[in-house]
TILO-478632 format. One record per residue (C-alpha): x, z, y; residue in three letters. Coordinates in nm, 2 decimals. Example, Ala and Ser with C-alpha at 12.3 -4.5 7.8 and 13.67 -1.06 7.14 Angstrom:
SITE       c1       c3       c2   res
SITE     1.23     0.78    -0.45   Ala
SITE     1.37     0.71    -0.11   Ser
end
This chain:
SITE       c1       c3       c2   res
SITE    -1.92    -2.05    -0.24   Met
SITE    -1.93    -2.26    -0.55   Arg
SITE    -2.20    -2.05    -0.73   Arg
SITE    -2.43    -1.76    -0.67   Asn
SITE    -2.35    -1.53    -0.96   Glu
SITE    -2.01    -1.37    -1.03   Tyr
SITE    -1.86    -1.14    -1.29   Lys
SITE    -1.67    -0.96    -1.01   Val
SITE    -1.73    -0.95    -0.63   Val
SITE    -1.46    -0.79    -0.43   Ile
SITE    -1.56    -0.67    -0.08   Ile
SITE    -1.26    -0.66     0.15   Gly
SITE    -0.93    -0.85     0.18   Ser
SITE    -0.67    -0.60     0.26   Gly
SITE    -0.40    -0.48     0.01   Pro
SITE    -0.66    -0.32    -0.22   Ala
SITE    -0.90    -0.61    -0.22   Gly
SITE    -0.64    -0.89    -0.27   Leu
SITE    -0.45    -0.69    -0.53   Thr
SITE    -0.78    -0.64    -0.72   Ala
SITE    -0.83    -1.02    -0.69   Ala
SITE    -0.49    -1.10    -0.84   Ile
SITE    -0.55    -0.87    -1.14   Tyr
SITE    -0.91    -0.98    -1.19   Ala
SITE    -0.81    -1.35    -1.17   Ser
SITE    -0.54    -1.30    -1.42   Arg
SITE    -0.80    -1.14    -1.65   Ala
SITE    -1.01    -1.47    -1.62   Asn
SITE    -1.29    -1.29    -1.43   Leu
SITE    -1.30    -1.56    -1.16   Glu
SITE    -1.36    -1.31    -0.88   Pro
SITE    -1.51    -1.38    -0.54   Leu
SITE    -1.34    -1.21    -0.24   Val
SITE    -1.56    -1.16     0.06   Ile
SITE    -1.31    -1.11     0.35   Glu
SITE    -1.52    -0.89     0.58   Gly
SITE    -1.49    -0.83     0.95   Glu
SITE    -1.12    -0.79     0.95   Gln
SITE    -0.96    -1.05     0.71   Pro
SITE    -0.64    -0.91     0.58   Gly
SITE    -0.73    -0.55     0.67   Gly
SITE    -0.55    -0.31     0.90   Gln
SITE    -0.21    -0.46     0.82   Leu
SITE    -0.30    -0.76     1.03   Thr
SITE    -0.28    -0.53     1.34   Thr
SITE     0.07    -0.42     1.24   Thr
SITE     0.39    -0.59     1.34   Thr
SITE     0.69    -0.47     1.13   Asp
SITE     0.62    -0.33     0.78   Val
SITE     0.94    -0.18     0.64   Glu
SITE     0.80     0.05     0.37   Asn
SITE     0.64    -0.20     0.14   Tyr
SITE     0.84    -0.24    -0.18   Pro
SITE     1.01    -0.58    -0.24   Gly
SITE     1.09    -0.66     0.12   Phe
SITE     1.44    -0.53     0.19   Glu
SITE     1.45    -0.62     0.55   His
SITE     1.08    -0.57     0.62   Gly
SITE     0.80    -0.82     0.69   Ile
SITE     0.53    -0.87     0.95   Gln
SITE     0.20    -0.73     0.85   Gly
SITE     0.00    -1.05     0.89   Pro
SITE     0.26    -1.25     0.70   Glu
SITE     0.25    -1.00     0.41   Leu
SITE    -0.13    -1.03     0.39   Met
SITE    -0.11    -1.41     0.41   Glu
SITE     0.14    -1.42     0.12   Ile
SITE    -0.08    -1.19    -0.09   Thr
SITE    -0.39    -1.40    -0.01   Arg
SITE    -0.21    -1.71    -0.13   Arg
SITE    -0.10    -1.53    -0.44   Gln
SITE    -0.46    -1.43    -0.52   Ala
SITE    -0.58    -1.79    -0.46   Ala
SITE    -0.31    -1.93    -0.68   Arg
SITE    -0.45    -1.74    -0.97   Phe
SITE    -0.80    -1.87    -0.90   Gly
SITE    -0.96    -1.61    -0.68   Ala
SITE    -1.23    -1.76    -0.45   Glu
SITE    -1.20    -1.62    -0.10   Ile
SITE    -1.47    -1.67     0.16   Val
SITE    -1.50    -1.57     0.53   Val
SITE    -1.82    -1.37     0.53   Asp
SITE    -1.95    -1.01     0.56   Thr
SITE    -2.18    -0.81     0.33   Val
SITE    -2.49    -0.70     0.52   Leu
SITE    -2.69    -0.55     0.24   Gly
SITE    -2.67    -0.45    -0.13   Val
SITE    -2.91    -0.37    -0.40   Thr
SITE    -2.75    -0.15    -0.67   Leu
SITE    -3.06    -0.03    -0.86   Asp
SITE    -3.08    -0.36    -1.05   Thr
SITE    -2.84    -0.55    -1.26   His
SITE    -2.67    -0.79    -1.18   Pro
SITE    -2.63    -0.63    -0.84   Phe
SITE    -2.75    -0.83    -0.54   Leu
SITE    -2.56    -0.89    -0.22   Leu
SITE    -2.69    -1.03     0.11   Glu
SITE    -2.43    -1.20     0.34   Leu
SITE    -2.40    -1.25     0.71   Glu
SITE    -2.40    -1.62     0.65   Ser
SITE    -2.75    -1.60     0.51   Gly
SITE    -2.64    -1.64     0.15   Gly
SITE    -2.74    -1.42    -0.14   Lys
SITE    -2.55    -1.37    -0.46   Leu
SITE    -2.55    -1.17    -0.78   Ala
SITE    -2.26    -0.97    -0.92   Ala
SITE    -2.21    -0.81    -1.26   His
SITE    -1.96    -0.57    -1.10   Ser
SITE    -1.84    -0.49    -0.75   Ile
SITE    -1.51    -0.36    -0.62   Ile
SITE    -1.54    -0.21    -0.28   Ile
SITE    -1.22    -0.24    -0.08   Ala
SITE    -1.36    -0.26     0.27   Ser
SITE    -1.11    -0.01     0.41   Gly
SITE    -1.14     0.23     0.70   Ala
SITE    -1.11     0.17     1.07   Ser
SITE    -0.89     0.39     1.28   Ala
SITE    -1.07     0.54     1.57   Lys
SITE    -0.93     0.47     1.92   Tyr
SITE    -1.03     0.58     2.27   Leu
SITE    -1.15     0.23     2.36   Gly
SITE    -0.90     0.16     2.63   Leu
SITE    -0.83    -0.21     2.70   Gln
SITE    -0.45    -0.16     2.66   Asn
SITE    -0.49     0.01     2.33   Glu
SITE    -0.61    -0.31     2.18   Lys
SITE    -0.37    -0.53     2.38   Arg
SITE    -0.06    -0.33     2.28   Leu
SITE    -0.17    -0.27     1.92   Met
SITE     0.14    -0.30     1.70   Gly
SITE     0.36    -0.30     2.01   His
SITE     0.39     0.07     2.05   Gly
SITE     0.02     0.16     1.99   Val
SITE    -0.05     0.29     1.64   Ser
SITE    -0.28     0.51     1.44   Ala
SITE    -0.04     0.58     1.15   Cys
SITE     0.27     0.79     1.21   Ala
SITE     0.37     0.76     0.84   Thr
SITE     0.36     0.38     0.88   Cys
SITE     0.54     0.34     1.22   Asp
SITE     0.72     0.67     1.30   Gly
SITE     1.05     0.53     1.19   Phe
SITE     1.05     0.28     1.48   Phe
SITE     1.05     0.56     1.74   Phe
SITE     1.38     0.71     1.64   Lys
SITE     1.53     0.87     1.95   Gly
SITE     1.22     0.79     2.16   Lys
SITE     0.95     0.98     2.33   Glu
SITE     0.59     0.94     2.21   Val
SITE     0.24     1.06     2.28   Val
SITE    -0.02     1.17     2.03   Val
SITE    -0.39     1.20     2.13   Val
SITE    -0.62     1.43     1.93   Gly
SITE    -0.70     1.79     1.84   Gly
SITE    -0.77     1.80     1.47   Gly
SITE    -0.56     1.84     1.16   Asp
SITE    -0.47     1.47     1.17   Thr
SITE    -0.32     1.51     1.52   Ala
SITE    -0.12     1.81     1.41   Met
SITE     0.01     1.63     1.11   Glu
SITE     0.09     1.31     1.30   Glu
SITE     0.27     1.50     1.58   Ala
SITE     0.47     1.71     1.33   Thr
SITE     0.57     1.41     1.13   Phe
SITE     0.68     1.22     1.44   Leu
SITE     0.93     1.50     1.53   Thr
SITE     1.14     1.37     1.24   Lys
SITE     1.22     1.07     1.46   Phe
SITE     1.12     1.11     1.82   Ala
SITE     1.31     1.33     2.06   Thr
SITE     0.99     1.45     2.22   Lys
SITE     0.62     1.44     2.11   Val
SITE     0.35     1.51     2.37   Thr
SITE     0.02     1.61     2.22   Leu
SITE    -0.27     1.54     2.45   Val
SITE    -0.61     1.70     2.39   His
SITE    -0.91     1.68     2.62   Arg
SITE    -1.03     2.04     2.54   Arg
SITE    -0.88     2.38     2.61   Ser
SITE    -0.82     2.45     2.24   Glu
SITE    -0.76     2.26     1.92   Phe
SITE    -1.02     2.23     1.64   Arg
SITE    -0.75     2.19     1.38   Ala
SITE    -0.70     2.46     1.11   Ser
SITE    -0.49     2.76     1.22   Lys
SITE    -0.21     2.69     0.98   Ile
SITE    -0.18     2.33     1.11   Met
SITE    -0.18     2.44     1.47   Gln
SITE     0.08     2.70     1.40   Ala
SITE     0.31     2.45     1.24   Arg
SITE     0.28     2.21     1.53   Ala
SITE     0.29     2.46     1.82   Leu
SITE     0.60     2.62     1.68   Ser
SITE     0.79     2.29     1.68   Asn
SITE     1.03     2.28     1.98   Pro
SITE     0.99     1.90     2.00   Lys
SITE     0.62     1.92     2.06   Ile
SITE     0.47     1.97     2.41   Asp
SITE     0.10     2.02     2.45   Val
SITE    -0.13     1.91     2.73   Leu
SITE    -0.47     2.08     2.71   Tyr
SITE    -0.77     1.97     2.91   Asp
SITE    -0.62     1.63     2.95   Thr
SITE    -0.73     1.28     2.86   Glu
SITE    -0.55     0.95     2.83   Val
SITE    -0.68     0.70     3.08   Ile
SITE    -0.44     0.41     3.04   Asp
SITE    -0.14     0.28     2.85   Ile
SITE     0.13     0.10     3.04   Leu
SITE     0.35    -0.19     2.94   Gly
SITE     0.36    -0.56     2.97   Glu
SITE     0.48    -0.65     2.61   His
SITE     0.53    -0.30     2.47   Lys
SITE     0.43     0.05     2.56   Val
SITE     0.65     0.21     2.83   Asn
SITE     0.42     0.48     2.96   Gly
SITE     0.09     0.67     2.92   Val
SITE    -0.13     0.77     3.21   Val
SITE    -0.32     1.10     3.17   Val
SITE    -0.57     1.29     3.38   Lys
SITE    -0.64     1.67     3.38   Asn
SITE    -1.01     1.71     3.32   Thr
SITE    -1.03     2.02     3.54   Leu
SITE    -0.82     1.92     3.84   Thr
SITE    -0.85     1.54     3.80   His
SITE    -0.48     1.52     3.87   Glu
SITE    -0.32     1.21     3.72   Gln
SITE     0.04     1.16     3.60   Lys
SITE     0.24     0.91     3.39   Thr
SITE     0.42     1.03     3.08   Leu
SITE     0.73     0.85     2.98   His
SITE     0.67     0.72     2.63   Ala
SITE     0.74     0.41     2.42   Thr
SITE     0.49     0.51     2.15   Gly
SITE     0.12     0.60     2.16   Tyr
SITE    -0.05     0.73     1.85   Phe
SITE    -0.43     0.77     1.82   Ala
SITE    -0.50     1.06     1.59   Ala
SITE    -0.87     1.10     1.63   Ile
SITE    -0.96     1.01     1.28   Gly
SITE    -1.07     0.71     1.07   His
SITE    -1.41     0.58     0.99   Gln
SITE    -1.45     0.43     0.64   Pro
SITE    -1.64     0.10     0.64   Asn
SITE    -1.91     0.21     0.41   Thr
SITE    -2.23     0.19     0.62   Gly
SITE    -2.39    -0.07     0.40   Val
SITE    -2.36     0.17     0.10   Phe
SITE    -2.52     0.47     0.28   Gln
SITE    -2.77     0.64     0.06   Gly
SITE    -2.67     0.41    -0.24   Lys
SITE    -2.34     0.56    -0.34   Leu
SITE    -2.21     0.91    -0.33   Asp
SITE    -1.98     0.97    -0.03   Met
SITE    -1.85     1.27     0.17   Asn
SITE    -1.99     1.37     0.51   Asp
SITE    -1.74     1.13     0.68   Val
SITE    -1.84     0.84     0.47   Gly
SITE    -1.55     0.81     0.22   Tyr
SITE    -1.67     0.70    -0.12   Leu
SITE    -1.64     0.95    -0.40   Lys
SITE    -1.47     0.82    -0.71   Val
SITE    -1.43     0.97    -1.06   Gln
SITE    -1.06     1.03    -1.06   His
SITE    -0.84     0.92    -1.22   Pro
SITE    -1.06     0.60    -1.24   Ser
SITE    -1.20     0.41    -0.95   Thr
SITE    -1.56     0.44    -1.07   Arg
SITE    -1.82     0.53    -0.81   Thr
SITE    -2.15     0.71    -0.87   Ser
SITE    -2.31     0.38    -0.98   Val
SITE    -2.19     0.22    -1.31   Glu
SITE    -2.02    -0.11    -1.25   Gly
SITE    -1.93    -0.04    -0.89   Val
SITE    -1.57     0.06    -0.82   Phe
SITE    -1.38     0.16    -0.50   Ala
SITE    -1.02     0.11    -0.40   Ala
SITE    -0.80     0.17    -0.10   Gly
SITE    -0.88     0.34     0.23   Asp
SITE    -1.25     0.32     0.17   Val
SITE    -1.21     0.61    -0.08   Ala
SITE    -0.87     0.75     0.04   Asp
SITE    -0.88     0.99     0.33   Ala
SITE    -0.53     1.13     0.26   Ile
SITE    -0.26     0.87     0.20   Tyr
SITE    -0.39     0.55     0.37   Arg
SITE    -0.08     0.34     0.28   Gln
SITE    -0.07    -0.03     0.19   Ala
SITE     0.12     0.04    -0.13   Val
SITE    -0.12     0.31    -0.25   Ser
SITE    -0.41     0.08    -0.16   Ala
SITE    -0.26    -0.20    -0.36   Ala
SITE    -0.22     0.04    -0.66   Gly
SITE    -0.59     0.14    -0.63   Glu
SITE    -0.68    -0.23    -0.62   Gly
SITE    -0.49    -0.29    -0.95   Cys
SITE    -0.67     0.01    -1.11   Lys
SITE    -1.01    -0.11    -0.99   Ala
SITE    -0.97    -0.45    -1.14   Ala
SITE    -0.86    -0.31    -1.47   Ile
SITE    -1.16    -0.06    -1.46   Asp
SITE    -1.39    -0.35    -1.39   Ala
SITE    -1.25    -0.57    -1.66   Glu
SITE    -1.29    -0.29    -1.92   Arg
SITE    -1.64    -0.20    -1.80   Trp
SITE    -1.75    -0.57    -1.82   Leu
SITE    -1.58    -0.62    -2.16   Gly
SITE    -1.76    -0.32    -2.31   Ala
SITE    -2.09    -0.50    -2.21   Arg
SITE    -1.99    -0.83    -2.35   Gly
SITE    -1.90    -1.00    -2.01   Val
SITE    -1.56    -1.18    -2.04   His
end
């Protein structure tokens, strides 16, 4: 880092963070982007991205984020590989402690640290990520046209993902480790009435098969311990997301899951001068394009907030 005090510090380097950096840079705010634990965000774990505007034939997720990163740097954003470990928000400028040992002051903060999809923790989940393993049916469902897929989970997210996937897949097997779902009755009814959805209760996923892409899912009945392999080319984890907001616990208003609360339609959080954009405050859409839009809004909100206080 070239200095230890900034007008804007952006935490996170996914679509929201880097778009915020582009807009803040063009407003001459000379922002600092702290990349975080997953530089580039969740898109770096995705192969084909075909629903991001401007790329007629699609683009690889890591490539899209690298292009966006270079664009932000071209306008003057400073981007560093580091992680925020602590924040002090009851003083101004705000203070941030970094994993590298550095400390810096920020006149405003844009939190774009995203949310991490929850997985079962299987070794092959990670190995086949982006090669048939996904946590976003809206993002990747199209790639499974005419295929069979497996969805694991028992809440509203699992019902929504399974139902959405029936638009493309010939068969969706919903795997749940308990004897009944915890999803709302209306969401259950919608999924269970769909002829393309099969349900395996009291069943857990124990492995995902495939050398270079998913070609099967191994499940085990929790009562009989019987194992079998499901034919599938897609595996969707639908057991929720965890927003990356631990460092702000008790310092900013958030819901019981950890998503930051913002004052819609703005991106303002419960502390003046602190803004939030992307999946860190969005439990509903979780799309790259909506995150980018929120990053744009956050940068404009920060610029106007700083301007009203004479910081240009």
